[in-house]
PDB file of N, H, CA, C and O in Angstrom:
ATOM      1  N   MET A   1     148.409 170.785  34.850  1.00  0.00           N
ATOM      2  CA  MET A   1     147.404 170.692  35.887  1.00  0.00           C
ATOM      3  C   MET A   1     148.046 170.690  37.275  1.00  0.00           C
ATOM      4  O   MET A   1     147.539 171.318  38.204  1.00  0.00           O
ATOM      5  N   THR A   2     149.146 169.991  37.402  1.00  0.00           N
ATOM      6  H   THR A   2     149.558 169.481  36.648  1.00  0.00           H
ATOM      7  CA  THR A   2     149.787 169.939  38.709  1.00  0.00           C
ATOM      8  C   THR A   2     150.398 171.286  39.093  1.00  0.00           C
ATOM      9  O   THR A   2     150.526 171.596  40.278  1.00  0.00           O
ATOM     10  N   ILE A   3     150.770 172.076  38.105  1.00  0.00           N
ATOM     11  H   ILE A   3     150.665 171.824  37.143  1.00  0.00           H
ATOM     12  CA  ILE A   3     151.319 173.399  38.391  1.00  0.00           C
ATOM     13  C   ILE A   3     150.228 174.301  38.959  1.00  0.00           C
ATOM     14  O   ILE A   3     150.486 175.103  39.856  1.00  0.00           O
ATOM     15  N   LEU A   4     149.022 174.172  38.441  1.00  0.00           N
ATOM     16  H   LEU A   4     148.813 173.521  37.712  1.00  0.00           H
ATOM     17  CA  LEU A   4     147.904 174.951  38.965  1.00  0.00           C
ATOM     18  C   LEU A   4     147.611 174.562  40.412  1.00  0.00           C
ATOM     19  O   LEU A   4     147.333 175.422  41.247  1.00  0.00           O
ATOM     20  N   ILE A   5     147.675 173.283  40.700  1.00  0.00           N
ATOM     21  H   ILE A   5     147.901 172.584  40.022  1.00  0.00           H
ATOM     22  CA  ILE A   5     147.451 172.816  42.070  1.00  0.00           C
ATOM     23  C   ILE A   5     148.545 173.356  42.993  1.00  0.00           C
ATOM     24  O   ILE A   5     148.259 173.778  44.113  1.00  0.00           O
ATOM     25  N   ALA A   6     149.798 173.344  42.526  1.00  0.00           N
ATOM     26  H   ALA A   6     150.030 173.001  41.616  1.00  0.00           H
ATOM     27  CA  ALA A   6     150.894 173.889  43.321  1.00  0.00           C
ATOM     28  C   ALA A   6     150.679 175.376  43.589  1.00  0.00           C
ATOM     29  O   ALA A   6     150.953 175.854  44.690  1.00  0.00           O
ATOM     30  N   ALA A   7     150.192 176.107  42.594  1.00  0.00           N
ATOM     31  H   ALA A   7     149.969 175.719  41.700  1.00  0.00           H
ATOM     32  CA  ALA A   7     149.933 177.539  42.771  1.00  0.00           C
ATOM     33  C   ALA A   7     148.818 177.769  43.790  1.00  0.00           C
ATOM     34  O   ALA A   7     148.914 178.674  44.621  1.00  0.00           O
ATOM     35  N   LEU A   8     147.781 176.970  43.732  1.00  0.00           N
ATOM     36  H   LEU A   8     147.703 176.236  43.058  1.00  0.00           H
ATOM     37  CA  LEU A   8     146.674 177.127  44.683  1.00  0.00           C
ATOM     38  C   LEU A   8     147.108 176.776  46.108  1.00  0.00           C
ATOM     39  O   LEU A   8     146.718 177.450  47.061  1.00  0.00           O
ATOM     40  N   ILE A   9     147.901 175.740  46.250  1.00  0.00           N
ATOM     41  H   ILE A   9     148.218 175.193  45.475  1.00  0.00           H
ATOM     42  CA  ILE A   9     148.396 175.376  47.574  1.00  0.00           C
ATOM     43  C   ILE A   9     149.297 176.483  48.120  1.00  0.00           C
ATOM     44  O   ILE A   9     149.181 176.865  49.284  1.00  0.00           O
ATOM     45  N   GLY A  10     150.185 176.990  47.284  1.00  0.00           N
ATOM     46  H   GLY A  10     150.279 176.680  46.338  1.00  0.00           H
ATOM     47  CA  GLY A  10     151.066 178.081  47.709  1.00  0.00           C
ATOM     48  C   GLY A  10     150.286 179.330  48.093  1.00  0.00           C
ATOM     49  O   GLY A  10     150.615 179.992  49.077  1.00  0.00           O
ATOM     50  N   ALA A  11     149.261 179.653  47.324  1.00  0.00           N
ATOM     51  H   ALA A  11     148.994 179.115  46.524  1.00  0.00           H
ATOM     52  CA  ALA A  11     148.447 180.831  47.640  1.00  0.00           C
ATOM     53  C   ALA A  11     147.703 180.630  48.955  1.00  0.00           C
ATOM     54  O   ALA A  11     147.570 181.561  49.750  1.00  0.00           O
ATOM     55  N   GLY A  12     147.229 179.429  49.175  1.00  0.00           N
ATOM     56  H   GLY A  12     147.337 178.673  48.530  1.00  0.00           H
ATOM     57  CA  GLY A  12     146.539 179.154  50.428  1.00  0.00           C
ATOM     58  C   GLY A  12     147.458 179.263  51.630  1.00  0.00           C
ATOM     59  O   GLY A  12     147.088 179.834  52.655  1.00  0.00           O
ATOM     60  N   ILE A  13     148.649 178.716  51.501  1.00  0.00           N
ATOM     61  H   ILE A  13     148.950 178.252  50.668  1.00  0.00           H
ATOM     62  CA  ILE A  13     149.624 178.788  52.592  1.00  0.00           C
ATOM     63  C   ILE A  13     150.019 180.248  52.850  1.00  0.00           C
ATOM     64  O   ILE A  13     150.050 180.692  53.997  1.00  0.00           O
ATOM     65  N   GLY A  14     150.316 180.977  51.791  1.00  0.00           N
ATOM     66  H   GLY A  14     150.290 180.616  50.859  1.00  0.00           H
ATOM     67  CA  GLY A  14     150.709 182.377  51.948  1.00  0.00           C
ATOM     68  C   GLY A  14     149.601 183.230  52.549  1.00  0.00           C
ATOM     69  O   GLY A  14     149.851 184.056  53.427  1.00  0.00           O
ATOM     70  N   GLY A  15     148.389 183.030  52.077  1.00  0.00           N
ATOM     71  H   GLY A  15     148.186 182.359  51.364  1.00  0.00           H
ATOM     72  CA  GLY A  15     147.256 183.777  52.628  1.00  0.00           C
ATOM     73  C   GLY A  15     147.022 183.459  54.091  1.00  0.00           C
ATOM     74  O   GLY A  15     146.712 184.350  54.882  1.00  0.00           O
ATOM     75  N   LEU A  16     147.167 182.200  54.454  1.00  0.00           N
ATOM     76  H   LEU A  16     147.419 181.476  53.812  1.00  0.00           H
ATOM     77  CA  LEU A  16     146.977 181.789  55.842  1.00  0.00           C
ATOM     78  C   LEU A  16     148.047 182.403  56.753  1.00  0.00           C
ATOM     79  O   LEU A  16     147.743 182.854  57.857  1.00  0.00           O
ATOM     80  N   ILE A  17     149.285 182.417  56.290  1.00  0.00           N
ATOM     81  H   ILE A  17     149.532 182.051  55.393  1.00  0.00           H
ATOM     82  CA  ILE A  17     150.366 183.017  57.084  1.00  0.00           C
ATOM     83  C   ILE A  17     150.097 184.506  57.301  1.00  0.00           C
ATOM     84  O   ILE A  17     150.230 185.004  58.419  1.00  0.00           O
ATOM     85  N   ALA A  18     149.722 185.213  56.245  1.00  0.00           N
ATOM     86  H   ALA A  18     149.613 184.808  55.337  1.00  0.00           H
ATOM     87  CA  ALA A  18     149.457 186.645  56.372  1.00  0.00           C
ATOM     88  C   ALA A  18     148.243 186.905  57.254  1.00  0.00           C
ATOM     89  O   ALA A  18     148.232 187.865  58.024  1.00  0.00           O
ATOM     90  N   TYR A  19     147.230 186.066  57.149  1.00  0.00           N
ATOM     91  H   TYR A  19     147.240 185.286  56.524  1.00  0.00           H
ATOM     92  CA  TYR A  19     146.028 186.236  57.965  1.00  0.00           C
ATOM     93  C   TYR A  19     146.342 186.024  59.442  1.00  0.00           C
ATOM     94  O   TYR A  19     145.839 186.752  60.297  1.00  0.00           O
ATOM     95  N   ARG A  20     147.172 185.028  59.741  1.00  0.00           N
ATOM     96  H   ARG A  20     147.581 184.436  59.047  1.00  0.00           H
ATOM     97  CA  ARG A  20     147.545 184.768  61.138  1.00  0.00           C
ATOM     98  C   ARG A  20     148.403 185.886  61.714  1.00  0.00           C
ATOM     99  O   ARG A  20     148.407 186.109  62.925  1.00  0.00           O
ATOM    100  N   ARG A  21     149.125 186.585  60.854  1.00  0.00           N
ATOM    101  H   ARG A  21     149.122 186.403  59.870  1.00  0.00           H
ATOM    102  CA  ARG A  21     149.925 187.723  61.310  1.00  0.00           C
ATOM    103  C   ARG A  21     149.109 189.012  61.325  1.00  0.00           C
ATOM    104  O   ARG A  21     149.656 190.103  61.484  1.00  0.00           O
ATOM    105  N   LYS A  22     147.802 188.874  61.159  1.00  0.00           N
ATOM    106  H   LYS A  22     147.357 187.987  61.031  1.00  0.00           H
ATOM    107  CA  LYS A  22     146.854 189.992  61.174  1.00  0.00           C
ATOM    108  C   LYS A  22     147.165 191.038  60.103  1.00  0.00           C
ATOM    109  O   LYS A  22     147.158 192.241  60.367  1.00  0.00           O
ATOM    110  N   GLY A  23     147.435 190.557  58.900  1.00  0.00           N
ATOM    111  H   GLY A  23     147.441 189.580  58.686  1.00  0.00           H
ATOM    112  CA  GLY A  23     147.730 191.461  57.799  1.00  0.00           C
ATOM    113  C   GLY A  23     146.472 192.048  57.192  1.00  0.00           C
ATOM    114  O   GLY A  23     145.382 191.491  57.326  1.00  0.00           O
ATOM    115  N   ARG A  24     146.631 193.154  56.537  1.00  0.00           N
ATOM    116  H   ARG A  24     147.516 193.606  56.428  1.00  0.00           H
ATOM    117  CA  ARG A  24     145.529 193.770  55.808  1.00  0.00           C
ATOM    118  C   ARG A  24     145.263 192.949  54.546  1.00  0.00           C
ATOM    119  O   ARG A  24     146.077 192.101  54.179  1.00  0.00           O
ATOM    120  N   PRO A  25     144.133 193.192  53.879  1.00  0.00           N
ATOM    121  CA  PRO A  25     143.835 192.419  52.662  1.00  0.00           C
ATOM    122  C   PRO A  25     144.926 192.503  51.587  1.00  0.00           C
ATOM    123  O   PRO A  25     145.173 191.530  50.875  1.00  0.00           O
ATOM    124  N   ALA A  26     145.571 193.657  51.474  1.00  0.00           N
ATOM    125  H   ALA A  26     145.370 194.448  52.053  1.00  0.00           H
ATOM    126  CA  ALA A  26     146.656 193.785  50.493  1.00  0.00           C
ATOM    127  C   ALA A  26     147.846 192.913  50.894  1.00  0.00           C
ATOM    128  O   ALA A  26     148.501 192.319  50.037  1.00  0.00           O
ATOM    129  N   ASP A  27     148.121 192.838  52.180  1.00  0.00           N
ATOM    130  H   ASP A  27     147.589 193.321  52.876  1.00  0.00           H
ATOM    131  CA  ASP A  27     149.210 191.987  52.659  1.00  0.00           C
ATOM    132  C   ASP A  27     148.910 190.524  52.385  1.00  0.00           C
ATOM    133  O   ASP A  27     149.779 189.764  51.957  1.00  0.00           O
ATOM    134  N   ILE A  28     147.667 190.143  52.638  1.00  0.00           N
ATOM    135  H   ILE A  28     146.961 190.760  52.986  1.00  0.00           H
ATOM    136  CA  ILE A  28     147.259 188.755  52.412  1.00  0.00           C
ATOM    137  C   ILE A  28     147.388 188.407  50.929  1.00  0.00           C
ATOM    138  O   ILE A  28     147.860 187.325  50.582  1.00  0.00           O
ATOM    139  N   ALA A  29     146.970 189.319  50.061  1.00  0.00           N
ATOM    140  H   ALA A  29     146.587 190.198  50.343  1.00  0.00           H
ATOM    141  CA  ALA A  29     147.075 189.072  48.621  1.00  0.00           C
ATOM    142  C   ALA A  29     148.529 188.969  48.177  1.00  0.00           C
ATOM    143  O   ALA A  29     148.873 188.132  47.343  1.00  0.00           O
ATOM    144  N   GLN A  30     149.374 189.820  48.737  1.00  0.00           N
ATOM    145  H   GLN A  30     149.095 190.500  49.415  1.00  0.00           H
ATOM    146  CA  GLN A  30     150.785 189.791  48.352  1.00  0.00           C
ATOM    147  C   GLN A  30     151.444 188.497  48.821  1.00  0.00           C
ATOM    148  O   GLN A  30     152.174 187.867  48.058  1.00  0.00           O
ATOM    149  N   TYR A  31     151.199 188.100  50.051  1.00  0.00           N
ATOM    150  H   TYR A  31     150.605 188.612  50.672  1.00  0.00           H
ATOM    151  CA  TYR A  31     151.749 186.843  50.556  1.00  0.00           C
ATOM    152  C   TYR A  31     151.269 185.674  49.703  1.00  0.00           C
ATOM    153  O   TYR A  31     152.052 184.792  49.352  1.00  0.00           O
ATOM    154  N   ALA A  32     149.979 185.673  49.371  1.00  0.00           N
ATOM    155  H   ALA A  32     149.343 186.390  49.656  1.00  0.00           H
ATOM    156  CA  ALA A  32     149.423 184.587  48.565  1.00  0.00           C
ATOM    157  C   ALA A  32     150.107 184.524  47.199  1.00  0.00           C
ATOM    158  O   ALA A  32     150.449 183.440  46.726  1.00  0.00           O
ATOM    159  N   ALA A  33     150.306 185.668  46.571  1.00  0.00           N
ATOM    160  H   ALA A  33     150.028 186.549  46.955  1.00  0.00           H
ATOM    161  CA  ALA A  33     150.931 185.685  45.251  1.00  0.00           C
ATOM    162  C   ALA A  33     152.387 185.229  45.310  1.00  0.00           C
ATOM    163  O   ALA A  33     152.833 184.453  44.465  1.00  0.00           O
ATOM    164  N   VAL A  34     153.114 185.704  46.294  1.00  0.00           N
ATOM    165  H   VAL A  34     152.751 186.334  46.981  1.00  0.00           H
ATOM    166  CA  VAL A  34     154.530 185.347  46.393  1.00  0.00           C
ATOM    167  C   VAL A  34     154.699 183.866  46.700  1.00  0.00           C
ATOM    168  O   VAL A  34     155.527 183.197  46.082  1.00  0.00           O
ATOM    169  N   PHE A  35     153.928 183.348  47.641  1.00  0.00           N
ATOM    170  H   PHE A  35     153.255 183.891  48.143  1.00  0.00           H
ATOM    171  CA  PHE A  35     154.037 181.935  47.973  1.00  0.00           C
ATOM    172  C   PHE A  35     153.605 181.056  46.798  1.00  0.00           C
ATOM    173  O   PHE A  35     154.175 179.987  46.580  1.00  0.00           O
ATOM    174  N   ALA A  36     152.599 181.505  46.042  1.00  0.00           N
ATOM    175  H   ALA A  36     152.136 182.373  46.219  1.00  0.00           H
ATOM    176  CA  ALA A  36     152.185 180.746  44.861  1.00  0.00           C
ATOM    177  C   ALA A  36     153.323 180.684  43.845  1.00  0.00           C
ATOM    178  O   ALA A  36     153.598 179.620  43.290  1.00  0.00           O
ATOM    179  N   LEU A  37     153.976 181.794  43.602  1.00  0.00           N
ATOM    180  H   LEU A  37     153.753 182.659  44.053  1.00  0.00           H
ATOM    181  CA  LEU A  37     155.090 181.812  42.654  1.00  0.00           C
ATOM    182  C   LEU A  37     156.251 180.936  43.129  1.00  0.00           C
ATOM    183  O   LEU A  37     156.848 180.203  42.341  1.00  0.00           O
ATOM    184  N   ILE A  38     156.561 181.019  44.414  1.00  0.00           N
ATOM    185  H   ILE A  38     156.076 181.614  45.054  1.00  0.00           H
ATOM    186  CA  ILE A  38     157.661 180.211  44.950  1.00  0.00           C
ATOM    187  C   ILE A  38     157.361 178.735  44.788  1.00  0.00           C
ATOM    188  O   ILE A  38     158.218 177.970  44.346  1.00  0.00           O
ATOM    189  N   LEU A  39     156.143 178.328  45.143  1.00  0.00           N
ATOM    190  H   LEU A  39     155.447 178.950  45.502  1.00  0.00           H
ATOM    191  CA  LEU A  39     155.807 176.914  45.058  1.00  0.00           C
ATOM    192  C   LEU A  39     155.770 176.436  43.604  1.00  0.00           C
ATOM    193  O   LEU A  39     156.159 175.303  43.320  1.00  0.00           O
ATOM    194  N   VAL A  40     155.313 177.279  42.687  1.00  0.00           N
ATOM    195  H   VAL A  40     154.997 178.199  42.917  1.00  0.00           H
ATOM    196  CA  VAL A  40     155.286 176.905  41.269  1.00  0.00           C
ATOM    197  C   VAL A  40     156.704 176.715  40.736  1.00  0.00           C
ATOM    198  O   VAL A  40     156.973 175.751  40.020  1.00  0.00           O
ATOM    199  N   VAL A  41     157.606 177.625  41.079  1.00  0.00           N
ATOM    200  H   VAL A  41     157.387 178.408  41.661  1.00  0.00           H
ATOM    201  CA  VAL A  41     158.992 177.502  40.608  1.00  0.00           C
ATOM    202  C   VAL A  41     159.626 176.233  41.155  1.00  0.00           C
ATOM    203  O   VAL A  41     160.287 175.500  40.418  1.00  0.00           O
ATOM    204  N   LEU A  42     159.430 175.970  42.437  1.00  0.00           N
ATOM    205  H   LEU A  42     158.894 176.565  43.035  1.00  0.00           H
ATOM    206  CA  LEU A  42     159.979 174.747  43.027  1.00  0.00           C
ATOM    207  C   LEU A  42     159.384 173.503  42.377  1.00  0.00           C
ATOM    208  O   LEU A  42     160.097 172.530  42.133  1.00  0.00           O
ATOM    209  N   TRP A  43     158.093 173.529  42.098  1.00  0.00           N
ATOM    210  H   TRP A  43     157.514 174.319  42.296  1.00  0.00           H
ATOM    211  CA  TRP A  43     157.442 172.377  41.483  1.00  0.00           C
ATOM    212  C   TRP A  43     157.943 172.157  40.049  1.00  0.00           C
ATOM    213  O   TRP A  43     158.113 171.015  39.621  1.00  0.00           O
ATOM    214  N   VAL A  44     158.176 173.232  39.316  1.00  0.00           N
ATOM    215  H   VAL A  44     158.038 174.160  39.663  1.00  0.00           H
ATOM    216  CA  VAL A  44     158.698 173.090  37.952  1.00  0.00           C
ATOM    217  C   VAL A  44     160.087 172.462  37.977  1.00  0.00           C
ATOM    218  O   VAL A  44     160.384 171.583  37.167  1.00  0.00           O
ATOM    219  N   PHE A  45     160.935 172.903  38.898  1.00  0.00           N
ATOM    220  H   PHE A  45     160.694 173.616  39.556  1.00  0.00           H
ATOM    221  CA  PHE A  45     162.263 172.285  39.022  1.00  0.00           C
ATOM    222  C   PHE A  45     162.143 170.816  39.401  1.00  0.00           C
ATOM    223  O   PHE A  45     162.882 169.979  38.884  1.00  0.00           O
ATOM    224  N   ALA A  46     161.219 170.500  40.298  1.00  0.00           N
ATOM    225  H   ALA A  46     160.619 171.180  40.718  1.00  0.00           H
ATOM    226  CA  ALA A  46     161.017 169.103  40.690  1.00  0.00           C
ATOM    227  C   ALA A  46     160.546 168.275  39.491  1.00  0.00           C
ATOM    228  O   ALA A  46     161.002 167.147  39.302  1.00  0.00           O
ATOM    229  N   LEU A  47     159.646 168.823  38.691  1.00  0.00           N
ATOM    230  H   LEU A  47     159.276 169.739  38.845  1.00  0.00           H
ATOM    231  CA  LEU A  47     159.179 168.097  37.505  1.00  0.00           C
ATOM    232  C   LEU A  47     160.303 167.872  36.503  1.00  0.00           C
ATOM    233  O   LEU A  47     160.380 166.814  35.877  1.00  0.00           O
ATOM    234  N   ILE A  48     161.173 168.864  36.351  1.00  0.00           N
ATOM    235  H   ILE A  48     161.110 169.723  36.859  1.00  0.00           H
ATOM    236  CA  ILE A  48     162.312 168.705  35.446  1.00  0.00           C
ATOM    237  C   ILE A  48     163.229 167.585  35.935  1.00  0.00           C
ATOM    238  O   ILE A  48     163.668 166.740  35.155  1.00  0.00           O
ATOM    239  N   LEU A  49     163.508 167.593  37.231  1.00  0.00           N
ATOM    240  H   LEU A  49     163.151 168.279  37.865  1.00  0.00           H
ATOM    241  CA  LEU A  49     164.362 166.546  37.793  1.00  0.00           C
ATOM    242  C   LEU A  49     163.725 165.158  37.672  1.00  0.00           C
ATOM    243  O   LEU A  49     164.408 164.184  37.355  1.00  0.00           O
ATOM    244  N   ILE A  50     162.448 165.074  37.919  1.00  0.00           N
ATOM    245  H   ILE A  50     161.893 165.866  38.177  1.00  0.00           H
ATOM    246  CA  ILE A  50     161.744 163.783  37.812  1.00  0.00           C
ATOM    247  C   ILE A  50     161.753 163.299  36.364  1.00  0.00           C
ATOM    248  O   ILE A  50     161.985 162.119  36.101  1.00  0.00           O
ATOM    249  N   THR A  51     161.503 164.206  35.433  1.00  0.00           N
ATOM    250  H   THR A  51     161.315 165.164  35.647  1.00  0.00           H
ATOM    251  CA  THR A  51     161.475 163.828  34.019  1.00  0.00           C
ATOM    252  C   THR A  51     162.854 163.376  33.530  1.00  0.00           C
ATOM    253  O   THR A  51     162.965 162.403  32.784  1.00  0.00           O
ATOM    254  N   ARG A  52     163.900 164.086  33.953  1.00  0.00           N
ATOM    255  H   ARG A  52     163.810 164.877  34.559  1.00  0.00           H
ATOM    256  CA  ARG A  52     165.260 163.695  33.553  1.00  0.00           C
ATOM    257  C   ARG A  52     165.669 162.374  34.159  1.00  0.00           C
ATOM    258  O   ARG A  52     166.363 161.587  33.515  1.00  0.00           O
ATOM    259  N   ALA A  53     165.251 162.114  35.387  1.00  0.00           N
ATOM    260  H   ALA A  53     164.686 162.754  35.910  1.00  0.00           H
ATOM    261  CA  ALA A  53     165.604 160.862  36.044  1.00  0.00           C
ATOM    262  C   ALA A  53     164.878 159.680  35.424  1.00  0.00           C
ATOM    263  O   ALA A  53     165.397 158.563  35.416  1.00  0.00           O
ATOM    264  N   ALA A  54     163.679 159.920  34.905  1.00  0.00           N
ATOM    265  H   ALA A  54     163.257 160.827  34.912  1.00  0.00           H
ATOM    266  CA  ALA A  54     162.875 158.856  34.330  1.00  0.00           C
ATOM    267  C   ALA A  54     163.384 158.432  32.951  1.00  0.00           C
ATOM    268  O   ALA A  54     163.150 157.300  32.527  1.00  0.00           O
ATOM    269  N   SER A  55     164.067 159.321  32.259  1.00  0.00           N
ATOM    270  H   SER A  55     164.257 160.240  32.604  1.00  0.00           H
ATOM    271  CA  SER A  55     164.490 158.981  30.888  1.00  0.00           C
ATOM    272  C   SER A  55     165.906 158.506  30.803  1.00  0.00           C
ATOM    273  O   SER A  55     166.387 158.189  29.715  1.00  0.00           O
TER     274      SER A  55
END
């Protein structure tokens, strides 16, 4: 569930950045997808580190 939230936050941030740079809809979609993937990967690594530290 938290990974989905991270993906949505990343997509929102990426879409907002592309929109502020006056990107076309394809640019906005690409930024949203890339930022979502980046945030998900970072969150997965953070979860791994948190889980290892807890055990």
